[in-house]
C-alpha positions, 0 to 999 in steps of 0.5 A, a space after each residue: 185664760 182671760 184675766 179679770 180686774 186684778 187677777 193673777 191669771 193662771 193658765 191651760 201636749 200636742 193632740 193626735 186629732 183636731 180639738 175644737 176650742 172649749 166653748 164653740 157655742 155661738 155667742 148671744 146675738 147683740 149689737 156691736 158695742 165696740 167704740 169707734 176709736 179716735 187715733 189721735 187720742 190713742 196716740 195721746 194715750 201712748 205718749 202718756 203711757 210712755 211718760 208715766 211708765 217708760 222710765 229709762 226704757 222709754 225709747 225702747 218702749 216707744 219703738 215697739 209701740 210706734 206703729 201700734 193701732 187699736 184692735 176693735 176685735 179685742 174690745 168685742 171679745 172683752 165685752 162678751 167673755 163666755 165665762 160670764 155671758 153663758 150659763 155655767 152648765 153650758 160653759 162647763 159641759 162644753 169644757 168637760 166632754 168625754 173626748 176632751 177628758 180622754 185626750 187629757 188622759 192620753 197626756 198624763 205622762 207629758 206632765 213631768 213627775 219632777 214638776 208635780 213633786 216640786 210644786 205639789 199640784 196634781 197632774 190632773 189639775 195641770 192637764 185640766 188647765 192645759 186642755 181649757 187654755 189651749 186645747 193642749 197647745 193647739 189654740 194658743 192665739 195669734 194676736 199681737 200681745 203688745 197690740 192687744 194690751 195697748 188696746 185694752 189699756 186705751 179702752 180704759 175698762 181695766 186700764 191700770 191692769 192692762 197698762 201694767 201687763 203692757 209694760 211687762 210685755 214690752 219688757 219681755 221684748 226689750 230684754 231679749 227673752 222673746 222677739 216681738 214676732 213671737 210674742 203672740 197670744 190671746 186677745 187678752 194678752 195670755 200666752 203659750 200652752 197654758 196662757 200665761 200673762 206677761 207679769 206671770 211669765 216674768 215672775 213665775 216662768 220655769 225653764 223646765 227643760 234647762 235649755 236656757 229659756 222659758 219657752 211656754 209657746 214651744 215647750 209644754 214642759 216649760 208651760 206646765 212647770 210654770 203653771 204649777 209654780 203659779 198655783 203653788 205660789 198662789 197657795 195650792 194645798 198639797 193632798 187636798 181636792 178642789 171641791 165636792 158635789 153636795 146635796 142641800 136639804 129642802 130648808 137650806 138657807 140660800 143666803 149662806 151660799 158664796 158667803 162666810 166659809 165654814 168647816 165641813 162639820 158646820 155644813 153637815 149640821 145644817 143638813 148638807 150631804 156629800 153626793 156620790 158617797 164621797 168622803 173628805 180626808 182629814 185635812 179637807 174636813 179642817 178647811 173652811 169651805 163655801 157652798 157654791 151654786 153656779 147655776 142657782 138652786 136648780 143646778 149642781 151644788 159644790 162645797 168649794 175648798 181652798 184649792 178652788 180659789 187657787 184655780 181662780 187666781 188663774 182666771 177669776 171665774 166660777 165657771 172656769 174653776 169648776 171646768 178645770 176641777 171637773 176635767 181633773 176629776 174625769 181624768 182620775 175617773 171620779 163619777 159624774 155629777 149627780 145633779 143636772 145642769 138647767 137649760 137656761 138661755 145666755 145673757 147678753 151684755 145688755 141684760 147683764 148691764 141692765 140687771 146691774 143698773 136695775 139692782 143698784 137703782 133699787 138699792 141693792 148696790 152691785 159695786 159697779 156696772 161692768 156687765 160681769 156677773 161676779 160675786 158682788 153682783 150675785 150678793 146684791 141679787 141675793 139681797 133683792 131675792 130675799 127682800 122679795 120672797 124669792 129663793 136667794 140663790 144669787 143666780 141671774 137668768 135671762 128671764 130674771 134680768 128682763 124682770 129686773 130691768 122692767 121693775 127699775 124703769 
């Protein structure tokens, strides 16, 4: 689970067969943009961190950071997260294979009944997160969490967030909740079966098996209960789904996508139909919902309910949340999507940054240039498309990125 700036990062039993990582598609070829580190500057940053955040634990923090050096692999991975570099369809199809869904079904009884009753989060959603985050515990990551977070903090792209997570990781060690050698996880500092971030571990970790410790690395029950607690605290609505596939009318106003939320009656009045003969329950019909176009006007379209956004408190990526929801749908036997995913190419970081720079230069501010194609960038692109007579679906392809870059020169 990889956090974005300021997310509450959510997380994802032991399989009987090897499970590949969710996204095994090769990343787009691009130059190594990892900065060269000046270790003297890194040491200066450490001293600054200790002065600002160490407080009465400064000595213990300094002890744990003493031999820490930057990890260039962490920055390379941070620059090319698959949720943002690959088309949604590629990411989602890799996540929702029949084999993965079958494995999730085999583990339904591994989710404690008391957990789903206490927190109200469905078993299938917890299984989707477990599958996506660690392939049911098989791929938890072997990065030194403290080193990874120190690297991200020093790099500076998300410094405030990374420094806060680093302080929490150090607290886990100095308080004796986990020894340093066992504090391992992903390159972004996410830990255990469901890839909890350090702050969430401290605030929301649950000792489900009552052995006196929260062991999200070795106990799938602790990890799943902790995940359910996080989603419940983030506002999970009991008895409601996460999204429905919909069919749009030919005259749909695409500028409304990913915009203001409306009740189902509003979308119905504009010709939106539920796919596959689905029916919303009474509670869902009274919720404000959004139209999502994860791969533009040519791909599947979703009516996103509030629980979709709760999943995104785990990882603030549309692709990620859709993958979790669609795994869950597969576990419960819902029919597959009606629409097919377009076969678009991946976006390099150069193309993402270039498109953001170009849009801003042309007067369509993306609210920052960071290579992450999030809601602000999609909104800016939608405005540019509308101003230029294009279908305003806010979807950036590799071809469109190159066009934007050329136009802004």
